[in-house]
N, C-alpha and C positions, 0 to 999 in steps of 0.2 A: 704391895701384894694385891693380886687381882681378886675381885669378889665374884668373878665368873666361875661357874662350875664347869671347867673345861673337860673335854673328853678324857684327857690324861691329866692327872693331878701331880705327876712326877716330872713333867717337862714344861719348858717355856716355849712360846710360839712367837715368831715375828709378827708384827702388826701390819696387815694389808691396808694400804691407804688409797690405792688407785689402780685402775685397770687401763691397759693400753693394748687393744686388739687381743692377741693370744698371750699377753704377758700380764702378770700381777706384779705390783711394785710395793715394797714394804716401806716402813717409816724411815729406814736408813737409805732409801733410794735404790736398793738392790732389786734387780729385775729377775723374775722367774718365768720361764717358758712353761705354760700350762699344758703339759703333754697328757694329762689325764682328764681335763675338763673338770677339775675338782674331783668329782666321782661320776664322770661321764655326763656332766650337766651342761657346762658352758660351751655349747656348740657354736655360738656366734661370738665367742670371745667375751671380753669384759667392758667394751665401750661402744656398743652399736648405737649410733646417734638416732636412728629411726625408732628403735625400740624404746630408748630413753624418752624420746619425745611423745610416743604413744602413751607411756605411763604418766607423764606430766599432764597430758591432755585429759586422760581419764580421771585422774585424781582431782583435777580442776572442775570436772563435770559431775562425777559420781564416784566416790571412792569405794563404797560398800553399801549393799542393801541385803538384809537377811532373806534367804530364799524361802522361808515359810510365809513371807509377805509379798515378795516381788520376784519376777524374773528380771533380767537386764539385757540390754542390747549386746554387750560384749560376750556374755555367756551364750546367748542364742546364736550369735555369729560364729563363735568358736566351735560350737557343737555342729553347726551346718558345715563348716569347713572340714572338720574331721570325718564326719559321716560320708560326705561326698567323696572322700579319698580312702575310706576304710575298706577292708576286705568284705566280701559279700555276706549279707545277713545281719551285719551290725547296723542298728538303726537309732540308738540313743546313746547319750553320753552322760555319765554321772560324775560331776566334778568334785575333786577333793583338794587337799593341800600338799600331797606328796605320795611317794610310792607305797609306803606301808599302808596308808589309808586307802589307796586304790585297791590293794590286795585284800584288805579287810572287807571293803565293800563288795568285791567280787565273791568272796567266800560267803558273805551273808546273802547276797543275791542268789547264789546257787542254792543255798538252803531254803530261802523263802520261796523260790520257784517251785521246788518239789513239794513244799507244804501247800502252796496254792493249787497245784494240780492233783492233790490227793495222794502223794507218795511221801508222807512224812517219815517213813522208815529210812529213807536215803539220808545218811548222815556222814558216811565215811569220805575222807579226802585222801587221795593218793598223790604223792609228790616224788621227787627224786633226791637221792643222796647228793650232797655237795651242791645243792641249789641254794639260792638266797632269795627270799621273798619279802624281807622287811623285818622290823624290830618290834612292832606291836605284837601282842600275844598270839593272835590268830595267824598273822603272817610269819612269826617266828616258829610256830608249830608246823606250818607248812614247809618252811625251809629245812634243808637237810644238812646244815653245817653243825656237826656235833659240838664243837667248842662254843659256838654262839648260843646253843640251846641248853648246855649242860646245867648251869646254875639255876635256870628258870624252869627246868623240866617239870617240877611239881605243879606248875601253873598252866601247862600247855595241854591243849586237847590232843587226843591220840590220832596221829596221822601216820599212814603207811608210807614207807619210802622204798622205791625200787632203784635199780642201777641208773647212773647217769649215762648219757650218750657221749662218752669221753674216749674217743678212738685211740688216743695215745696210750692209754692204760687199759682200756677194756677190750680192744680188738685183739682177737687171737691170731696167732701166726698163720693159721690155715684158713682165715676168715676174710672175706671181702668186706669193704665198708657197708655195702648193701645187706650182706648177710648179718653183720652186726646189728644193723637197724631192725631187721626182721626178728632177731633173737631178743632184742630189748623190748620190742613191741609185744612179743609173746610173753615176756616176763610180766609186763603190765597187765596183759589179759589174764594171766594166771593169778595175779594178785586180786584183780576184780572178782574172779570166780571164787577165790579163797575167802574173800569177805562176803560173798554173796552179791551177785550183780544188782539185785533189787535193793541192796543197802548202800551202794556207792553213789555219791552225788557228783564228784568232780575229780579230774586229774589236772594238776597245775604244773607247768614247766616253762622255763625260759627258752625261747628259740635259739639264742646264743647265750650261754651261761656266762655271767659277768664276774662279780666280785669274788666268789669263792673258788672258781676254777680258772678264770683268766681268759675270757673271750673264746670259749669252746663252742664251735658250731656243731650242729647235728650232722650225722652222715646222710648221704642222699637217700630219700625215700622214708626216713624214719618217721617224720611227722605226718606224712600221708597215711602210713600204716597206723599210727597212734590215733589219728582222726577216725579211721575205719573201726578200730577197736572200741573207741568211745561211743560211736554211733550204734554199733551192734548191741551194746549193753545199756543204752540210754543214759550214758554218763556225760556230763558237761565237760567241755575242754576249756580250761582257762590258760591263756598264754600271757605270761608275765614279760612284758616288753618295757618295763620301767627303765632298765639300763640300755637294752639293745635296740629299742624302738626309736621313733621320731627321727629317722634318717641316719642313725649312727652306723648302720651296716650297709647303707647305700640305697635303701628304699624306705619310704616313710614308715611303713610297718614291716618288721622283720618277717612276719608271717607270709608276706608276699613272695619271698624267696623260697619258701617251703611249698608254695602252691596250694595253701589251705586257708581256711578261715577258722574262727573259733567262736564259742558261745559268749565268751567274755575275754576282753583284752585290756590289760592294765598298762598305762603309760604315765610317765612323770618326767624327771630329769630334763631331757632335751625338749620337752613340750614348752616349757617356759624359759629354758636356757639359763636359769639362775637369776633372771631379772625380777622374777616374783616366784614365791613358792606355789606350785600348782601340780596336780596330778589328775588323772581321769580313769574311769572304768568305762570302756565301750561295751554296750550290751546288745545282744541279739534281739531281733524282733519277737521271737517266740517267748523269751523271758519277760520282756516288757508287756506283751499281750496277756500273758498268764496273770501278771500282777494287776494289770488294768481291768481285766475281766473278773478278777477275784476280789481281794480286799481293796485294791485301788491305791494302796499306800505301801511304800517301802519303809519298813520299820528300822530306820537307820538315819544317821545324819550327824553333821558337825557344824559348828558355828560359822566357819569360813568357807563352806562349800559354795562353788560358783562365785567366788569373790570377784567383783566387777573389775578391779584394777589388775588382778592376776590374770583374768581371762583376756583383758585388753592387751596385756603384755605378751601372753602366749600367742594370741592371734597375730600380733605384729611380728613375733619371732617366726612363726610358720609362714606368713606371707613373704617375709624377707628371704627365707630359705628357698621358697618356690620362685620368687621373682628373680633371684640371683642364680637360679639353677644350681644350687649348692649340693643337691643329691648326686648329680653327675660328678661334681667336684669331689665328693666324698669317695666315690669309686676310684677316681683318678689318683687322688692323694693316698688312698688306702693301698693301691697297687704300688705307688712310689715308696710308701713307708715299708711295706712288706719286702720289697726288693732290697731296700737299704738294710733292713734287719737281717735278711737272708745273707747278704754280702758280708755284714759285720759279724754276725753271730751263728751263721749256719753251721760252721765247723767248730764252734767254741766248745771246749771240753766240758763246760759246766752248763751248757744250754741243751736241754733235752728236746724241746719242741717249740716251734713257732706256729701260731695259728690265729685265726680270726677272720673277720669280714669287714670291709670298708675301713673306717677309722675306729675300729674296735679290734685291737691286736693284743695278743698275749705271748709272753715269753716264759716258758717253764724252766726253772733252774734245777739242776741235779748235781749230786756229788760225783756221779760216774755215769757217762752216757750209755754205755753198753747195757748195764744192768738197770738203768733208770732209777738207781738208788737215790733217794732224796738226802739233803743235808740233815744233820741232827737238828731237831727243832730247838734244842737248847741254845744253839748258836744264834738264833734269831736273825738269820741272814736278811730276811725281808726288811726288818727294822733298820739294820745297818745300811742297806741299800737306799732306803728312803732318806735317811739322814745324809748320806753321801751325795745323793742327787740334789737335795735342797741346798747343800753347801755349794753346789756348782750351778745353782740357779735353774734347776729343773724340777718340775712337779710331775711325778709319776705315781702309780698306784701299786706298790708291792704288797703282797699278802702272803701269809703263811697258812698252813693247814690244807694245802691244795688236794692232797690225797684223801684225807679222812677227817679233816678239821684240826689235826694236830701236826702231821708230817707234810713236808713239801713246801716249796716257795715258788711264787710266780710274780710276774710284773704285768699289770694291765695298763695299756696305753689307749687313751680315748681323747685325742686332742680336738680343738675346735675345727669346724669345717672351713674356716677362713685362712688356714695356713697357706704359706707360699712354699715353694720347693726349698728355699734356703732354710726355712724353719725345720723341715724334715732332716736336713743335714745337721743342724744344730742339735736337734732332739737326739739323734743317734750318736753323735759325738759325745754329748754330755752323759748319755746313758752308758755308753762304753766306759767312760772315765769313772763314773760312779760304781759300775759293776766291778771294775778292776780294784777300786779302793775297798769295796765291801768284801770281796773275795780275799783280799790280802789280810783282812782282819780275822778270817775264819780258817 
């Protein structure tokens, strides 16, 4: 009997013992193609020699130094690397250990910013339904997945949620994608005015929605309009790129493809590619300046922020991606993956939508295509699909509750950037077989 408190206490897990490029290998020698990067994490696969060596070297030199006493060379170098490539206006990086911590830091920075500039009444956060921003209480409150929030609701701060930019289900028959974006931005503005613009501190959104919707990109122009609305009312824009950032969609920051910047951007997952736990909040110059010229101290912190070994690993990951020109490869592989998904599932009677950017692709499953009616959630199609895929040596990321936290099923695909074309064929073949098996059960 295991003494580990596993995520699920009703199932057993194979034991991962080794990584080999895009594969994980269990204790029985079975190989699993990692088509989800775990949870969109392992962008360099599981055995990059250069990153492993960078970690060894850093541990041998300086594993850790608490940031209330020291800075460190890896932390300074990683911050320089990110800011040199970040969208305009971002000037500093606050390092943490993961995505939830990055979002918590962003929310606290937004609040402290307004306290520092003499607007302490600004306290409201606006987010979107069917978003996911993490599992700590502040991040969970910002998230818009009803199922994840439900049992913890009494502990959560009050956050307003507006409609997601989810064209497959939100776009009206007589509406262009651009008109949908305008309508949704107007809904955001109406909520700001409803709360009182002078009381709203931030709007938080994922540029490409990951876990809870399944790689849903915004329609053209939506985020530009959102940026305008936020600026008009003095509201900070927080972009959560924990899952979709760090090259996953084909550019280092997903915001680049929207043609905007943000006041705060959160990143994690692909930042360290799973070789070490790390996340970061990138902060605009005006926020940093307000705190520097005010109290001079961010009232927040964790023991392992700026961890030297984690920063060295992340820097090695990011340099490897750049030196091997893997961002261009993400776009090429993403196009190849989308073409294969379209060929195999484009006319599938139970596939309602294929969407995504780069190596961040989603497949929405439906009981009936014409009506977009989802499967009965009691069937737990997503869970059956995950089990069937693992049996065939494929890791993918099926989720339920796509529509409202309860109804709907989708598959998220976020494989490593190092795949070859043959891996794409293997991925789609195994996914097809797993889907057939799962559908046969329901």
